[in-house]
All heavy atoms as an XYZ file, in Angstrom:
774
protein
N      70.499     81.362    102.165
C      70.977     81.662    103.504
C      69.786     82.118    104.348
O      68.995     82.942    103.938
C      72.043     82.756    103.419
C      72.520     83.228    104.769
S      73.674     84.602    104.593
C      75.088     83.841    105.286
N      69.668     81.535    105.552
C      68.560     81.964    106.407
C      68.987     83.122    107.298
O      70.140     83.492    107.364
C      68.013     80.786    107.225
C      69.067     80.175    108.135
O      69.896     80.923    108.666
O      69.052     78.953    108.323
N      68.027     83.689    107.989
C      68.292     84.868    108.820
C      68.543     84.517    110.283
O      68.475     85.384    111.141
C      67.101     85.837    108.743
C      66.993     86.474    107.380
O      68.020     86.541    106.693
O      65.887     86.899    107.016
N      68.834     83.260    110.562
C      69.046     82.847    111.942
C      70.365     83.401    112.468
O      71.404     83.304    111.819
C      69.059     81.322    112.032
C      69.131     80.817    113.447
C      69.017     79.308    113.494
O      68.178     78.750    112.762
O      69.770     78.710    114.259
N      70.307     84.009    113.634
C      71.513     84.553    114.255
C      72.211     83.455    115.047
O      71.576     82.613    115.661
C      71.154     85.703    115.183
N      73.514     83.457    114.987
C      74.299     82.483    115.748
C      75.013     83.193    116.892
O      75.304     84.384    116.810
C      75.325     81.762    114.846
C      74.633     80.945    113.789
C      76.288     82.747    114.216
N      75.277     82.473    117.978
C      75.949     83.111    119.111
C      77.334     83.603    118.740
O      78.012     83.014    117.898
C      76.053     81.995    120.148
C      75.138     80.918    119.696
C      74.968     81.083    118.223
N      77.741     84.679    119.372
C      79.090     85.197    119.200
C      79.863     84.959    120.482
O      79.284     84.757    121.538
N      81.181     84.977    120.396
C      82.000     84.757    121.574
C      82.923     85.929    121.830
O      83.398     86.574    120.901
N      83.144     86.226    123.096
C      84.044     87.311    123.491
C      84.475     87.083    124.928
O      83.731     86.475    125.707
C      83.343     88.662    123.378
N      85.656     87.570    125.270
C      86.048     87.499    126.671
C      85.148     88.437    127.464
O      84.943     89.584    127.110
C      87.510     87.890    126.882
C      87.905     87.775    128.341
C      89.370     87.999    128.635
O      90.153     88.240    127.701
O      89.734     87.941    129.814
N      84.598     87.913    128.518
C      83.743     88.682    129.424
C      84.090     88.165    130.807
O      83.651     87.106    131.217
C      82.278     88.445    129.073
C      81.300     89.312    129.824
C      81.592     90.626    130.142
C      80.064     88.815    130.180
C      80.672     91.427    130.816
C      79.130     89.594    130.853
C      79.440     90.901    131.166
N      84.950     88.888    131.488
C      85.522     88.368    132.717
C      85.610     89.441    133.789
O      85.145     90.562    133.603
C      86.926     87.834    132.427
O      87.814     88.894    132.138
N      86.242     89.087    134.883
C      86.452     90.037    135.964
C      87.239     91.251    135.492
O      87.081     92.344    136.009
C      87.185     89.349    137.117
C      86.445     88.170    137.744
C      87.360     87.426    138.710
C      85.199     88.634    138.437
N      88.111     91.061    134.504
C      88.936     92.146    133.990
C      88.368     92.795    132.738
O      88.577     93.968    132.499
C      90.316     91.628    133.610
C      91.308     91.661    134.697
C      91.498     92.658    135.612
C      92.264     90.669    134.997
N      92.520     92.333    136.442
C      93.011     91.115    136.088
C      92.568     89.447    134.433
C      94.047     90.385    136.630
C      93.600     88.725    134.981
C      94.319     89.198    136.071
N      87.754     91.998    131.915
C      87.341     92.478    130.599
C      85.830     92.521    130.509
O      85.186     91.504    130.299
C      87.921     91.556    129.502
O      89.320     91.463    129.693
C      87.636     92.089    128.133
N      85.285     93.719    130.690
C      83.844     93.883    130.672
C      83.391     94.842    129.565
O      82.266     95.296    129.548
C      83.368     94.396    132.030
C      83.654     93.394    133.146
C      83.356     93.934    134.484
N      82.297     93.423    135.299
C      81.718     92.238    135.297
N      82.049     91.359    134.415
N      80.803     91.904    136.158
N      84.265     95.133    128.623
C      83.928     96.106    127.587
C      82.763     95.667    126.712
O      82.079     96.512    126.139
C      85.147     96.487    126.752
C      85.945     95.307    126.244
O      85.827     94.206    126.821
O      86.697     95.482    125.284
N      82.468     94.361    126.616
C      81.315     93.922    125.823
C      80.002     94.360    126.451
O      78.976     94.413    125.785
C      81.307     92.385    125.604
C      82.511     91.941    124.832
C      81.173     91.635    126.888
N      80.046     94.712    127.739
C      78.837     95.124    128.451
C      78.251     96.427    127.892
O      77.051     96.617    127.920
C      79.183     95.326    129.929
C      78.204     94.743    130.860
C      78.709     94.762    132.294
O      79.891     94.866    132.570
N      77.793     94.677    133.208
N      79.085     97.298    127.401
C      78.635     98.619    126.952
C      77.837     98.567    125.649
O      76.759     99.165    125.563
C      79.822     99.561    126.794
N      78.335     97.854    124.649
C      77.668     97.882    123.348
C      77.298     96.504    122.817
O      76.222     96.323    122.267
C      78.555     98.599    122.321
C      78.743    100.068    122.629
C      79.603    100.766    121.590
O      79.690    100.270    120.455
O      80.180    101.809    121.924
N      78.191     95.549    122.979
C      77.966     94.234    122.374
C      76.809     93.499    123.041
O      75.906     92.999    122.365
C      79.253     93.376    122.422
C      79.004     91.969    121.894
C      80.371     94.051    121.640
N      76.823     93.427    124.360
C      75.771     92.698    125.066
C      74.380     93.293    124.820
O      73.447     92.546    124.499
C      76.102     92.620    126.561
C      75.317     91.624    127.382
C      75.376     90.222    126.801
C      75.834     91.617    128.813
N      74.204     94.621    124.928
C      72.875     95.182    124.627
C      72.425     94.879    123.181
O      71.250     94.586    122.945
C      73.048     96.685    124.828
C      74.191     96.810    125.766
C      75.099     95.651    125.441
N      73.358     94.911    122.241
C      73.021     94.601    120.847
C      72.569     93.148    120.722
O      71.582     92.846    120.049
C      74.212     94.868    119.928
C      73.916     94.535    118.490
C      73.197     95.408    117.685
C      74.329     93.320    117.946
C      72.903     95.084    116.366
C      74.044     92.987    116.636
C      73.329     93.868    115.846
O      73.028     93.552    114.548
N      73.297     92.248    121.369
C      72.936     90.835    121.316
C      71.538     90.612    121.885
O      70.729     89.879    121.309
C      73.951     89.988    122.086
S      75.547     89.820    121.267
N      71.234     91.241    123.006
C      69.907     91.115    123.617
C      68.845     91.636    122.653
O      67.827     90.983    122.411
C      69.857     91.859    124.976
C      68.428     91.953    125.482
C      70.753     91.174    125.991
N      69.093     92.796    122.089
C      68.136     93.420    121.164
C      67.876     92.537    119.943
O      66.747     92.447    119.458
C      68.702     94.771    120.723
C      67.824     95.544    119.780
C      68.496     96.843    119.388
O      68.675     97.707    120.267
O      68.837     96.985    118.194
N      68.912     91.880    119.436
C      68.791     91.075    118.225
C      68.453     89.607    118.503
O      68.297     88.827    117.569
C      70.100     91.146    117.422
C      70.468     92.542    116.962
C      69.411     93.140    116.054
O      68.914     92.483    115.137
N      69.044     94.385    116.301
N      68.402     89.232    119.788
C      68.125     87.834    120.127
C      69.306     86.917    119.838
O      69.127     85.741    119.530
N      70.501     87.464    119.941
C      71.724     86.705    119.672
C      72.370     86.336    121.008
O      72.470     87.169    121.902
C      72.734     87.550    118.854
C      72.106     88.002    117.536
C      74.023     86.780    118.617
C      72.938     89.037    116.803
N      72.799     85.110    121.116
C      73.482     84.686    122.334
C      74.932     85.154    122.344
O      75.547     85.343    121.300
N      75.465     85.350    123.522
C      76.878     85.693    123.680
C      77.513     84.580    124.491
O      77.051     84.253    125.585
C      77.047     87.027    124.409
C      78.495     87.444    124.670
C      79.197     87.776    123.357
C      78.551     88.619    125.617
N      78.540     83.966    123.936
C      79.250     82.900    124.637
C      80.511     83.485    125.258
O      81.532     83.616    124.597
C      79.621     81.774    123.660
C      78.452     81.075    122.993
C      78.945     80.097    121.940
C      77.591     80.369    124.016
N      80.446     83.857    126.534
C      81.626     84.451    127.169
C      82.680     83.391    127.457
O      82.361     82.247    127.745
C      81.078     85.035    128.463
C      79.884     84.219    128.766
C      79.319     83.777    127.442
N      83.937     83.781    127.333
C      85.005     82.871    127.731
C      85.900     83.568    128.745
O      85.892     84.777    128.876
C      85.807     82.341    126.541
C      86.502     83.374    125.694
C      87.761     83.863    126.043
C      85.924     83.844    124.529
C      88.403     84.796    125.261
C      86.567     84.772    123.738
C      87.806     85.241    124.106
O      88.443     86.165    123.329
N      86.597     82.787    129.505
C      87.486     83.256    130.574
C      86.761     84.088    131.621
O      87.256     85.134    132.034
C      88.656     84.048    129.981
O      89.411     83.245    129.136
N      85.596     83.629    132.099
C      84.860     84.435    133.070
C      85.622     84.664    134.373
O      85.351     85.619    135.077
C      83.577     83.653    133.306
C      83.917     82.250    132.923
C      84.930     82.364    131.820
N      86.559     83.804    134.674
C      87.324     83.962    135.909
C      88.723     84.502    135.656
O      89.664     84.199    136.388
C      87.376     82.642    136.674
C      86.016     82.158    137.163
C      86.144     80.828    137.867
C      85.361     83.188    138.067
N      88.861     85.334    134.649
C      90.123     86.041    134.449
C      91.312     85.159    134.126
O      92.421     85.432    134.579
N      91.081     84.095    133.378
C      92.156     83.219    132.918
C      92.972     82.612    134.055
O      94.186     82.542    134.018
C      93.055     83.946    131.931
C      92.282     84.447    130.711
C      93.167     85.241    129.778
N      92.397     85.830    128.728
C      92.283     85.336    127.497
N      92.894     84.241    127.178
N      91.567     85.957    126.596
N      92.281     82.218    135.115
C      92.925     81.550    136.231
C      93.496     82.448    137.303
O      94.009     81.976    138.302
N      93.402     83.748    137.121
C      94.014     84.668    138.074
C      93.436     84.557    139.488
O      94.188     84.385    140.445
C      93.896     86.110    137.574
C      94.373     87.118    138.568
C      95.721     87.344    138.748
C      93.477     87.826    139.337
C      96.172     88.254    139.677
C      93.913     88.750    140.272
C      95.267     88.962    140.437
N      92.098     84.630    139.688
C      91.574     84.607    141.053
C      91.852     83.299    141.789
O      91.874     83.262    143.003
C      90.069     84.800    140.886
C      89.899     85.371    139.541
C      91.033     84.839    138.715
N      92.045     82.221    141.060
C      92.274     80.923    141.690
C      93.687     80.813    142.261
O      94.003     79.846    142.923
C      92.031     79.809    140.681
N      94.533     81.797    141.987
C      95.891     81.761    142.510
C      96.759     80.722    141.837
O      97.660     80.165    142.439
N      96.509     80.469    140.575
C      97.264     79.441    139.858
C      98.709     79.838    139.618
O      99.528     79.004    139.299
C      96.581     79.128    138.534
C      95.217     78.475    138.750
C      94.408     78.429    137.507
N      94.830     77.334    136.662
C      94.355     77.143    135.448
N      93.467     77.967    134.956
N      94.746     76.127    134.729
N      99.004     81.097    139.761
C     100.387     81.553    139.577
C     100.607     82.807    140.393
O      99.676     83.542    140.682
C     100.699     81.809    138.102
C      99.559     82.404    137.343
C      99.321     83.760    137.393
C      98.694     81.608    136.635
C      98.247     84.318    136.726
C      97.617     82.159    135.969
C      97.400     83.507    136.013
N     101.842     83.010    140.789
C     102.186     84.168    141.618
C     103.194     85.074    140.934
O     103.506     86.135    141.437
C     102.733     83.708    142.961
N     103.697     84.644    139.791
C     104.632     85.478    139.049
C     104.557     85.126    137.567
O     104.035     84.070    137.192
C     106.068     85.292    139.557
O     106.623     84.102    139.048
N     105.095     85.998    136.769
C     105.143     85.795    135.320
C     105.848     84.480    134.999
O     105.455     83.754    134.094
C     105.876     86.983    134.688
C     105.976     86.924    133.188
C     104.912     87.307    132.398
C     107.141     86.502    132.579
C     104.995     87.266    131.014
C     107.239     86.463    131.197
C     106.165     86.841    130.415
N     106.858     84.136    135.764
C     107.636     82.917    135.520
C     106.832     81.645    135.759
O     107.228     80.574    135.299
C     108.890     82.904    136.386
C     109.849     84.026    136.011
O     109.879     84.413    134.821
O     110.555     84.515    136.910
N     105.711     81.743    136.473
C     104.863     80.573    136.698
C     104.063     80.186    135.451
O     103.555     79.079    135.375
C     103.869     80.826    137.837
C     104.535     80.898    139.194
O     105.685     80.433    139.331
O     103.897     81.433    140.122
N     103.938     81.098    134.503
C     103.208     80.804    133.272
C     104.077     79.935    132.371
O     105.270     80.207    132.212
C     102.851     82.094    132.538
C     101.898     83.036    133.266
C     101.845     84.375    132.556
C     100.520     82.422    133.351
N     103.520     78.898    131.755
C     104.299     78.080    130.832
C     104.899     78.940    129.716
O     104.343     79.966    129.326
C     103.270     77.099    130.269
C     102.210     77.018    131.323
C     102.155     78.402    131.926
N     106.033     78.507    129.210
C     106.806     79.295    128.243
C     105.995     79.738    127.021
O     106.130     80.859    126.559
C     108.027     78.496    127.784
C     108.980     79.298    126.935
C     110.225     78.520    126.595
O     110.769     77.843    127.476
O     110.662     78.603    125.423
N     105.142     78.888    126.497
C     104.383     79.237    125.285
C     102.949     79.660    125.595
O     102.109     79.729    124.714
C     104.388     78.069    124.313
C     105.768     77.797    123.768
C     105.754     76.742    122.708
C     107.167     76.563    122.175
N     107.212     75.691    121.023
N     102.661     79.974    126.842
C     101.315     80.372    127.259
C     100.961     81.738    126.670
O     101.732     82.691    126.779
C     101.265     80.435    128.789
C      99.850     80.519    129.337
O      99.115     81.444    128.934
O      99.510     79.680    130.176
N      99.782     81.858    126.074
C      99.366     83.123    125.450
C      99.228     84.263    126.457
O      99.310     85.428    126.108
C      98.066     82.939    124.684
C      96.868     82.705    125.580
C      95.562     82.817    124.845
O      95.503     83.381    123.765
N      94.514     82.280    125.426
N      99.004     83.927    127.736
C      98.874     84.980    128.747
C     100.155     85.797    128.899
O     100.115     86.935    129.345
C      98.462     84.370    130.091
C      97.042     83.843    130.064
C      96.702     83.107    131.323
N      97.443     81.857    131.390
C      97.199     80.888    132.254
N      96.248     81.024    133.147
N      97.887     79.777    132.244
N     101.282     85.253    128.501
C     102.552     85.989    128.567
C     102.518     87.240    127.681
O     103.282     88.162    127.884
C     103.719     85.098    128.151
C     104.084     84.075    129.202
C     105.212     83.173    128.707
N     105.795     82.449    129.809
C     106.894     82.813    130.454
N     107.550     83.884    130.095
N     107.342     82.091    131.455
N     101.624     87.274    126.694
C     101.523     88.427    125.793
C     100.544     89.485    126.294
O     100.510     90.594    125.779
C     101.092     87.966    124.400
C     102.137     87.103    123.714
C     101.713     86.676    122.331
N     100.652     85.678    122.434
C      99.519     85.686    121.740
N      99.289     86.627    120.870
N      98.622     84.763    121.891
N      99.730     89.150    127.279
C      98.718     90.089    127.774
C      99.324     91.036    128.814
O      99.988     90.585    129.739
C      97.550     89.330    128.402
C      96.782     88.393    127.477
C      95.770     87.564    128.265
C      96.094     89.169    126.378
N      99.080     92.331    128.689
C      99.651     93.292    129.635
C      99.325     92.998    131.092
O     100.163     93.184    131.966
C      99.054     94.637    129.203
C      98.714     94.452    127.763
C      98.331     93.006    127.620
N      98.134     92.487    131.371
C      97.763     92.250    132.769
C      98.599     91.161    133.431
O      98.637     91.054    134.648
C      96.286     91.922    132.887
C      95.915     90.592    132.263
C      94.440     90.333    132.331
N      93.832     90.717    131.089
C      92.757     90.167    130.585
N      92.128     89.228    131.244
N      92.264     90.553    129.449
N      99.287     90.344    132.630
C     100.123     89.281    133.171
C     101.612     89.610    133.123
O     102.431     88.785    133.525
C      99.847     87.964    132.440
C      98.504     87.392    132.767
C      97.433     87.568    131.906
C      98.286     86.713    133.952
C      96.185     87.055    132.209
C      97.037     86.196    134.260
C      95.983     86.369    133.393
N     101.989     90.777    132.626
C     103.394     91.176    132.654
C     103.794     91.384    134.112
O     102.973     91.748    134.951
C     103.614     92.449    131.829
C     103.288     92.280    130.363
C     104.092     91.171    129.703
O     105.305     91.149    129.806
N     103.407     90.253    129.047
N     105.051     91.162    134.425
C     105.483     91.077    135.819
C     105.005     92.232    136.710
O     104.407     91.992    137.749
C     107.004     90.953    135.893
C     107.508     90.587    137.272
C     106.968     89.256    137.786
O     106.830     88.287    137.064
N     106.623     89.211    139.057
N     105.262     93.479    136.332
C     104.857     94.599    137.190
C     103.342     94.670    137.351
O     102.830     94.887    138.449
C     105.387     95.929    136.659
C     106.899     96.034    136.775
O     107.499     95.260    137.562
O     107.483     96.884    136.084
N     102.619     94.504    136.248
C     101.158     94.535    136.315
C     100.625     93.358    137.131
O      99.705     93.522    137.927
C     100.545     94.492    134.919
C     100.844     95.732    134.123
O     101.163     96.774    134.670
N     100.749     95.614    132.811
N     101.210     92.197    136.920
C     100.757     91.021    137.641
C     100.939     91.205    139.142
O     100.040     90.909    139.929
C     101.508     89.774    137.164
C     101.122     88.461    137.842
C      99.645     88.145    137.626
C     101.983     87.330    137.323
N     102.079     91.736    139.547
C     102.317     91.956    140.976
C     101.317     92.961    141.559
O     100.801     92.770    142.653
C     103.757     92.401    141.222
C     104.781     91.304    140.935
C     104.460     89.994    141.645
O     104.185     89.962    142.838
N     104.488     88.903    140.894
N     101.022     94.019    140.811
C     100.031     95.007    141.276
C      98.647     94.374    141.368
O      97.906     94.616    142.322
C     100.005     96.209    140.337
N      98.294     93.543    140.390
C      96.991     92.884    140.410
C      96.894     91.878    141.550
O      95.859     91.767    142.203
C      96.714     92.197    139.068
C      96.439     93.196    137.973
O      95.888     94.257    138.222
N      96.837     92.874    136.765
N      97.979     91.151    141.806
C      97.982     90.205    142.918
C      97.795     90.932    144.243
O      97.056     90.479    145.114
C      99.280     89.401    142.943
C      99.433     88.347    141.845
C     100.858     87.810    141.815
C      98.439     87.216    142.038
N      98.442     92.072    144.376
C      98.346     92.841    145.621
C      96.943     93.405    145.832
O      96.524     93.626    146.966
C      99.372     93.971    145.622
N      96.199     93.614    144.758
C      94.868     94.209    144.879
C      93.768     93.170    145.061
O      92.609     93.535    145.242
C      94.563     95.067    143.657
O      94.399     94.248    142.516
N      94.121     91.896    145.034
C      93.101     90.866    145.226
C      92.539     90.930    146.634
O      93.260     91.238    147.584
C      93.688     89.470    144.997
C      93.949     89.194    143.571
C      94.352     87.793    143.296
N      94.778     87.027    144.449
C      95.165     85.779    144.402
N      95.198     85.155    143.261
N      95.531     85.135    145.478
N      91.265     90.608    146.799
C      90.691     90.591    148.145
C      91.376     89.539    149.011
O      91.862     88.533    148.500
C      89.229     90.198    147.918
C      89.013     90.170    146.463
C      90.327     90.260    145.769
N      91.406     89.771    150.303
C      92.046     88.815    151.219
C      91.456     87.417    151.075
O      92.155     86.427    151.203
C      91.892     89.270    152.662
C      92.884     90.309    153.073
C      92.776     90.588    154.564
N      93.404     89.577    155.394
C      94.692     89.539    155.711
N      95.498     90.451    155.225
N      95.168     88.608    156.491
N      90.169     87.339    150.778
C      89.519     86.030    150.654
C      90.083     85.215    149.497
O      89.933     84.007    149.457
C      88.021     86.194    150.487
O      87.739     86.925    149.313
N      90.738     85.870    148.549
C      91.313     85.168    147.403
C      92.753     84.743    147.665
O      93.373     84.145    146.811
C      91.263     86.068    146.165
N      93.278     85.050    148.833
C      94.654     84.700    149.156
C      94.691     83.491    150.078
O      93.707     83.143    150.696
C      95.345     85.877    149.842
C      95.381     87.104    148.976
C      96.053     88.217    149.706
N      95.917     89.437    148.952
C      96.715     90.463    149.092
N      97.695     90.427    149.963
N      96.533     91.550    148.374
N      95.851     82.905    150.190
C      96.008     81.765    151.088
C      95.992     82.254    152.533
O      96.161     83.441    152.796
C      97.323     81.063    150.786
O      98.405     81.803    151.305
N      95.815     81.350    153.508
C      95.809     81.753    154.919
C      97.099     82.461    155.353
O      97.091     83.240    156.289
C      95.643     80.434    155.667
C      95.036     79.508    154.679
C      95.525     79.960    153.329
N      98.196     82.213    154.662
C      99.454     82.864    155.020
C      99.570     84.245    154.404
O     100.527     84.961    154.632
C     100.652     82.018    154.558
O     100.611     81.922    153.130
C     100.626     80.634    155.177
N      98.590     84.628    153.557
C      98.620     85.940    152.913
C      99.357     85.951    151.592
O      99.425     86.957    150.921
N      99.907     84.811    151.181
C     100.630     84.770    149.916
C      99.645     84.704    148.754
O      98.457     84.483    148.942
C     101.561     83.555    149.878
O     100.800     82.375    149.804
N     100.154     84.876    147.563
C      99.295     84.865    146.382
C      98.829     83.453    146.044
O      97.803     83.272    145.430
C     100.045     85.450    145.193
N      99.563     82.464    146.445
C      99.208     81.096    146.100
C      98.300     80.478    147.150
O      98.477     80.705    148.326
C     100.456     80.229    145.990
C     101.321     80.605    144.843
C     102.560     79.748    144.877
N     103.460     80.174    143.838
C     103.818     79.415    142.843
N     103.383     78.196    142.736
N     104.644     79.863    141.926
N      97.361     79.632    146.719
C      96.516     78.953    147.693
C      97.298     77.833    148.364
O      98.317     77.403    147.845
C      95.391     78.377    146.825
C      96.000     78.206    145.490
C      97.030     79.315    145.348
N      96.838     77.372    149.528
C      97.529     76.257    150.162
C      97.410     75.001    149.309
O      96.485     74.892    148.508
C      96.798     76.094    151.495
C      95.490     76.778    151.318
C      95.684     77.821    150.255
N      98.333     74.049    149.450
C      98.246     72.829    148.635
C      96.954     72.080    148.937
O      96.464     72.083    150.059
C      99.461     72.008    149.069
C     100.223     72.833    150.018
C      99.456     74.070    150.330
N      96.419     71.421    147.925
C      95.204     70.647    148.100
C      95.550     69.246    148.610
O      96.564     68.688    148.252
C      94.476     70.489    146.765
C      93.963     71.765    146.218
C      93.207     71.487    144.962
N      92.943     72.730    144.270
C      92.486     72.788    143.050
N      92.257     71.701    142.383
N      92.259     73.949    142.483
N      94.659     68.701    149.414
C      94.816     67.309    149.853
C      94.336     66.419    148.735
O      93.432     66.788    148.000
C      93.978     67.010    151.079
O      93.911     68.086    151.934
N      94.910     65.256    148.620
C      94.407     64.322    147.585
C      92.943     64.013    147.846
O      92.531     63.881    148.989
C      95.272     63.075    147.749
C      96.390     63.465    148.648
C      95.996     64.705    149.372
N      92.165     63.910    146.787
C      90.746     63.611    146.974
C      90.576     62.128    147.290
O      91.290     61.286    146.747
C      89.935     64.015    145.750
O      90.575     63.654    144.585
N      89.648     61.831    148.204
C      89.438     60.418    148.572
C      88.851     59.631    147.414
O      88.088     60.134    146.625
C      88.449     60.499    149.734
C      87.809     61.836    149.650
C      88.747     62.724    148.885
N      89.209     58.383    147.385
C      88.602     57.473    146.426
C      89.404     57.287    145.262
O      89.429     56.993    144.237
């Protein structure tokens, strides 16, 4: 077995930054890469859903506290205005079909 370090993976996103305290400094010190996943909060800032019911029935996000109905509504309300549609709703306006 060689001593080569392989990259590790962890959620590192707008919501989940706990790897910043200990894991990331350790990786830097050891020369190990960190492969972050869900950097954009699992679709939350994009306005892909406005309620718990918008998540597909078997979607793993249904198990995460931040996506439970009360928490989700509080998180939606705290989003910056720039992340909301022009009407102020949680959902973005519909997209036009792309040309071509």
